[in-house]
N, C-alpha and C positions, 0 to 999 in steps of 0.2 A: 447499728440501727437498720431496720428493714422497713420497706415501704411497699404497699400494694394497694390496688383498687379492688374493692369488694365485688363490684360488678362493672359492666361497661359504663363509662361516663356518659351521662345524658346532658343535653343542652338545657339550661334553665328555661322555664316557661313562665311568662308573666302575663297576667290578665289585668286589663285596665279599663275602668269605666269612669265617665265624667258627665256632668251636667252644668251648663253655664247659662246665666241670664245676664243680659246687658241692657241698660237703660240710659238714654240720653237725658241730661239735665241741662236745659238751655242749649246754647249754640256751641259751647266750648268744653263742656264737662260730660263725662260718662261714668257710670257706676257699673262695675262688674261683680257678680257673685258666682263663684266657681267651686263646685264640689268635685274632688278627684278621689277615686278608690283604686287600690292596686293590690294584687295578690301574686306572690312569686312562689314557685315550687321547683324542685330539683336543683336547688342551689347548693354550691359546693360547701362541704363541711369536713374538716380534718379531725382525726382522733388519734392521739399518740400514746394511748395508755392500754392498748389491747393485750399487751403482755405483762401488765402490772400485777403485783401481788403485795400482800402485806399480812402480817408483820411477824412471822414466826422467828422468834429469837434464836431457836436452835439452828436456823439456816443463816444466822448472822444478818438478818434483816432488821430494819429499824422497828422500834416499838412506839406506837402512838399512845401516850399516856401510860396506863398500866395494862392495856389490853393487847393480846397477841394477834388481833385481827382488826380489819377496818371495812365496814360496810359490806359490799358484795364482792370485794376483791378476794381471790383465792389466797390461801395461806402459804402457797409455794408457787414458784414461777411456772406459768402454764407451759412454756417451751424454753428449756434451758439453752437451746442452740442459738437463741436470739436475745438481744438486749431489748431496747425500745422498738416496738412495732408500731408503725404509723399507717393509718388507713385514710383514704380519701373517698368520700361518698357524696352523692348528690341527693341528699335527703332533707335538706333544710328548707324551711318555708319562711315567708315574710308577708306582712300585711300592713297596709297604710290607708288611712282615711284622713282627708284634709278639706277644710272649708276656707276659702280665701275671698276676702272682700277688697276690691281695688277701686280707687278713685283716681281718674285721669282728668287733668285739665290742660288743654292745648293752649298754644300761645294766644293770649288775650291781654292786651296792655303789656306785652313783653314777658308775661309769666307763663311758665310751663312746669307742671309737677305731676308726680305719680306717687301715691301712697297706698300701701298694701298691708293688710293684716291677715295672718293665717292662724287658725286653730287646727291642730293636727295631732295624730297619734300614730307612731310607727312601732311595730313589734317584729321580732324575728328571733331565730336561734343563733344566728351568727351574722354580724354586720360586715359587709365588704369582703366576704369569704375569709377563711382562716389565714390566707396568705397576705392579705392587705388590711391589717387591723386599723381601726380608726382611732387615732390619738394615743397610741402606745408610746410610753417613754422608756427608753432603753436603760435608764438608771435603776429600774426596778422599784421605784417608789410609786409609780403609776402603773395601772394595768387595765387593758381591755380583756374581757373574757372571750377569747377567740376559739376555745375548744371546750368540750363538755367536762364538767367536774366529775360527772358520773359517766365513765366510758361506755357503759352498757345501757344508758338511757339518754341519748343526746337531746331528746325532746324536753328534758328537764331544764335545758338552757333557755327555753322560750320566755321572753320578757321584753322590756323596752329596748328598742334599737339603740345602738351607741350614739346615734345622731337624732334621737327623738326630741324634737323641740315642740313643745305643746303650743306655745304662743310666740309669734314672730312678727315684728313690725319693721318695715323698711320704707324709706322715702327718699326720693331724689327731686331736685328742683333746679330750675334755671330762670333767672330774671334778667332779661336782656334789655340793654339801654334803659336802665332803671329810672334815670332822672330826666328823660327826654322831655317831659312835660313841665320841667322847672327852668326852662331857658330864661324866664324873666328874673330868676335869681342870680344869674351870672352868664358869662359868655359860653357859647356852645362848646368851646374847647375844654371847659371845665366840667360842665354838667352832662354832656352827651358822651356816649360810648362806654358807660359803666355796665359791667356784667357781674352778677352775683350767682353763685351756684353752690350746691352742697348735697350731702347725703346724711341719712340717719339710719342706724341699725340698732335694734333692741330686741332681745329675746330672753326667755327664761333659761335657767341653767340646764346643762346637759346631764344625762344620767350617768351613774357609775356604780360599780360593785366594790364591796369590801372583802378582802381576801386574807387568808392565813398563810403567811410564809413559813411558819414553823411546821405545820402539817404538810404543806406542799413540799417543802424541802426534804422532810423525812421520807415521803412517798417517792420522791424523785430517785432515791437510792434503790428502789425496786421497780424500775422501768415505768414509773408513772410520768410520762412525758420526757422530753429530751433534756430537761434542766433549763435553768435560766428564766424560770417563771413563765413558760409558755402555756402550760396547763395548770390552772389554779384550783385549789380547794377554797370555796367560799367560807366566810366566817358564820358562826351562829349569830342570831339577832335577838337582842333583848330590848323590847320597847318600841320597835318599829324603825323604819328608814329615817335617815337624817337629810335635812336640807342645809347645805353648807353655803354660807354667805361670805362676803368679803371680810367680815370680822375675823375669820380664821387666818387671815394673812397678817394680823396685827399682834403685837406683844404689849404687855402692860408696863407700868413704870419700873417694875423690877426686872424687866427683860424676859418675863415668862410668857410663852406662847399661849394663844387663846384658841385651842382646837375646837372644831365643830362636833367632834365625836371622841369618845374615850374607849379604851380597850375593854372596859367592863361592859359596855353596850354590845360589843361584838367579840365574845370569847371564842377561843379556838375550839373547833369540834374535837371530839375524843374518839368515838368509834364509828362514826358515819359522816356522810357529807354534810356540809354546812346547810342550815335551813334558810339562810338568806336567799331571796330570789335575785336573779341577775338584774342589774341596772335599776334598782328600786330607789336608791338615794340620788340626790341631785346636787349639782355644783352651783357656783355663783351665777347670778344674772349677768347679762352682757349689755353694754351700751357704748355706742361710739358715734361721733358725728364729725364729718369733714366739712370744710368751708373754703370756697375760692372767691377771690375778687380780682377783677381785671379791668383795665382802662384802655380803651382804644383811641388812637389818634389817626386822623387822615394824613396821608402823605401828599404834600403839595405837588402838583403837576403829574400825579400818578393816579389816574382815575380808577376807582374801585379797590385800590390798595389801602391797607391799614397796618399800622404799627401798634402793638399793644404791650403793656407791662402788667404783671400781675403776680399774685402769690397764692399758693394753696396750702391750707393748714390741715394736716392729717391728725386725727384725734385732737380736735380744736381745743378742748378744755383740759387736755393732758390728764384725762381720767383713767386711772388704772383699771384694767379688767383682768380677772384672775382665772387661772387654770384650776383643774380639780385639786382637792386636797390629797395628801398622801393616803392611799387606799389600803395599805398594808397594816392590818390591825396589830401586828407584832413589831412595828417600827417605832422607834422613840419619837418620830415626827408624825405619827398617825393623827389624822384629822387636821393637820396644819397645811395651809396653802403656802407654797414656797416658790411659786412661779407665776408670772403674768403671761398673757396671751397677746399675740400681735393682732393688729386690725385687719379686716378683710381687704382694705385698700391701703397701699403703701408705695412710697417712692422706691422702695427696695425690691418690689416685685413680690409675688405670692409664692410661699413654700420654699424660699431660698435659704432659710435659716437665720436671716438677720433679725435682730431684735427691733421690731417696729412698734412695740407697745407704747413708748412715750410719744409725745407730740413731735411731729416732724414738719418742717416748713420748707416748701419748695418755691423758689423764685423763678420767674419765667419771663422771657421776652420773645416775641415772634412777629413775623411779617406775613400777612395774608394778602394774596393778590389773585 
């Protein structure tokens, strides 16, 4: 494998613009409306198919279908002195537009919360640059498109960003000393010192692309990428993109899976690149809520000190949230969801590999002074 830079690497440039309006509602509540736009240029983009060719059988190359050629690839190796040739260029662009409405309520009656809704659209040719893909699974059944399927036209990759979330809702709240006004119902030791808190996360499904491992694998034999599914050929598309919901994670009474797409909808291309656009299909929606409860007790003869007991419930309702379906149209599991995703908050920490998708309960005791 050879690697070179086509030109001197430039530092990415980002342009950002925004407009915010804030309005007070009463003494304790504010409403914010924020628009944010962003454009990035000179972003890093890798291309590992510059020495690719296809598919002259006389040169012992693979044949795609019954044809001896494939799209704009030469029928013989451009430079036989090299195998795979990789190029890094700073030619990628990205665009983002988002509108966020936020409601803030400060402590009044012990209650504080913030709720936020965002509508946005993110597009690019490569997300997180080609070296740090977003959400790739190393088993080969999931794939981010991190390099161009057409090595001579990287702009063809332009589409929804890997993390394009059109609608997103988040909320957090704290209700301190929730029952302090109910002292006539019982002694202070029972009704005072209660604190409730929680979070809510909800958003639409993330986008994904559907790929052909048959065609990709055949081309990898003639220097199209380094192998291992780094540079993918997209599938053809019949009937439009799919929206894959949680039903794709279920099986019927006969034990047969219920995929959200079938191979007939996304056939292998034969003599040119797949006509499916990058990241046009979407995965399952996401919802998660955490909840915490805590009871504080004063410590006799220790002014200002408090002992508290509590519990925090991560994924309170034990609601499963699902990952993308298998995106390889040539896989026997194509269109099936075979993996859950972890919550954004967890007692195991973020990004450490632990399965935090089921409900987790954390008990706590603390002294504050």
